[in-house]
N, C-alpha and C positions, 0 to 999 in steps of 0.2 A: 761384732763379727758380721752381723747382717747376712748378706747373701754370699759371703766368702766361702769357698769350698775348703773343707778341712783337709789337711795333708794326711796322706797315708803314712804310717810310721816309717816305712821304707824310704820315704823322702826327707826324713829329718836329718839334720846335720849329725855327725857322730857325737858331738857334745850333748845335743838335745836327746838323742837316742839313748845315751847312757843315763841321763837324768830320768827319762821315762822308764827305763828298766828298773830303777830303784823303787818304783811303785808296784812292782810285782813281788809278792811276798811268799808265794807257794809255788811248788813245782807244777801242779796242774794249771795254774794261771799262765806260767811261763810256757808250758807246752802248747796251750791254746794260742798264745801269741806266735810261737814258732810255726805252728801249722795253721795259721789263720786263713790261708787260701782254701784249705780243706774244710775247716770248721765253718767258715762263712759261705762255702761253696760259690766262690766268685774268683774272678781273675784280677788279682792285685799284683803290684810290682814285687819282684823277688828280692830277698834280702841280699845285701852286698856281703862280701867276705868279711869285712870289718864288723858288720852288724851281727853276722853269725858268730864270730869270735866273741863279741861282747855278750851275746846271749849264753854262750857256753860258759863264759866266766861267771855270769850271774847264776847259772845252774850250779856251778861248783860252790859258790858262796852260800846258796840256799841249802845245799847238801851238807856243808860243814856246819851251818848254823842249826840245822835240824838233826844233827847227829846221824 
């Protein structure tokens, strides 16, 4: 990787974003991702509508899995 700048998650393709979401296994982790601009107190790109929908779907998956 060297000096290459890391992409912000908001810049990932939808397929890569969905794969990344599978690494989030708890609701607090997912909420931290959702509100990352506040948590990190920085100006990051906003989520696209598709990304927000994927995060909502992951939230429902986690809620079902954890009863």
